[in-house]
C-alpha positions as CSV (number, residue, x, y, z in Angstrom):
1,M,0.0,0.0,0.0
2,L,1.3,3.4,-0.8
3,R,1.4,6.1,1.9
4,R,1.0,9.8,1.5
5,L,4.2,11.8,1.7
6,T,4.5,14.4,4.5
7,I,5.1,17.9,3.4
8,P,8.8,17.9,4.3
9,E,9.3,14.6,2.5
10,A,7.4,15.9,-0.6
11,I,9.5,19.0,-0.6
12,C,12.7,17.0,-0.4
13,A,11.6,14.7,-3.2
14,G,10.7,17.8,-5.3
15,V,14.0,19.4,-4.6
16,L,15.9,16.3,-5.5
17,C,14.0,16.0,-8.8
18,M,14.7,19.6,-9.5
19,F,18.4,19.2,-8.9
20,A,18.5,16.0,-11.1
21,I,17.1,18.0,-14.0
22,G,19.9,20.5,-14.0
23,S,20.2,23.7,-16.0
24,V,22.6,26.0,-17.9
25,N,21.9,29.2,-16.0
26,A,22.1,28.4,-12.3
27,A,20.9,31.7,-11.0
28,S,17.7,31.8,-13.0
29,T,17.2,28.1,-12.4
30,A,17.5,28.5,-8.7
31,E,14.9,31.3,-8.7
32,R,12.6,29.3,-11.0
33,D,13.1,26.2,-8.7
34,R,12.1,28.2,-5.6
35,K,9.0,29.5,-7.3
36,N,8.1,26.0,-8.6
37,E,8.7,24.5,-5.1
38,Y,6.5,27.2,-3.6
39,K,3.7,26.6,-6.1
40,A,3.9,22.8,-5.5
41,T,3.9,23.2,-1.7
42,V,0.9,25.5,-1.8
43,A,-0.9,23.2,-4.2
44,R,-0.3,20.2,-1.8
45,A,-1.5,22.3,1.1
46,D,-4.6,23.3,-0.8
47,A,-5.4,19.7,-1.7
48,D,-4.9,18.5,1.9
49,Y,-7.2,21.3,3.2
50,K,-9.9,20.5,0.6
51,A,-9.7,16.8,1.7
52,A,-10.3,17.6,5.4
53,K,-12.4,20.7,6.1
54,D,-12.0,21.1,9.9
55,K,-10.3,23.7,12.1
56,E,-7.1,21.8,12.6
57,A,-6.8,21.2,8.8
58,K,-7.3,24.9,8.3
59,A,-4.5,25.6,10.8
60,E,-2.2,23.1,9.0
61,H,-3.1,24.7,5.7
62,V,-2.2,28.2,6.9
63,K,1.1,26.8,8.4
64,A,2.0,25.1,5.1
65,V,1.3,28.1,3.0
66,A,3.1,30.4,5.5
67,D,6.1,28.1,5.5
68,A,6.2,28.0,1.7
69,K,6.2,31.8,1.6
70,A,9.0,31.8,4.2
71,Q,11.1,29.6,2.0
72,L,10.5,31.8,-1.0
73,K,11.2,35.1,0.8
74,S,13.5,36.6,3.4
75,K,13.8,36.5,7.1
76,N,10.9,38.9,7.4
77,A,8.7,36.4,5.7
78,K,9.8,33.8,8.2
79,A,8.7,36.0,11.1
80,D,5.4,36.6,9.3
81,A,5.1,32.8,8.9
82,R,5.6,32.2,12.6
83,E,3.0,34.9,13.4
84,D,0.4,33.4,10.9
85,T,1.1,30.0,12.4
86,M,0.6,31.2,16.0
87,V,-2.7,33.0,15.1
88,A,-4.0,29.8,13.3
89,Q,-3.0,27.6,16.2
90,Y,-4.6,30.0,18.7
91,K,-7.9,29.9,16.8
92,V,-7.9,26.1,17.0
93,A,-7.1,26.2,20.7
94,K,-9.8,28.8,21.3
95,E,-12.3,26.6,19.4
96,K,-11.4,23.7,21.7
97,C,-11.9,25.9,24.7
98,D,-15.5,26.8,23.6
99,A,-16.5,23.2,24.5
100,L,-15.7,24.0,28.1
101,S,-17.6,26.3,30.5
102,G,-17.0,28.4,33.5
103,D,-13.6,28.6,35.1
104,A,-12.3,25.8,33.0
105,K,-13.1,27.7,29.8
106,D,-11.5,30.9,31.2
107,Q,-8.4,29.1,32.2
108,C,-8.2,27.3,28.8
109,V,-8.5,30.6,27.0
110,K,-5.9,32.2,29.3
111,D,-3.5,29.4,28.7
112,A,-4.0,29.5,24.9
113,K,-3.4,33.3,24.9
114,L,-0.1,32.8,26.8
115,K,1.0,29.8,24.7
116,Y,0.3,31.5,21.3
117,H,1.3,35.1,22.4
118,Q,-2.1,36.6,21.7
């Protein structure tokens, strides 16, 4: 039985395929490869999200897209990716807290805010 590749495994496989192909102009090839890798990563994240439409899948989708952007761009993009990931994970944690009530819910929300810097 075949298993689905994780995003890091798929990225590694894609990168290895790109390196195997080779190119004459290394600078433009590297840029094109990064863009192709970004597009492929976003496409995989979109497909995974469409397959599972729940809050945790949404958080994983946001994280995958943010990580792909971070790989494509500079250190500022990586900081943005971390922020997007924290916000998405906070939303998931807050949804889980909604199932609770009273002091337990208040404590859960407080813990989520501390953990995800909200």
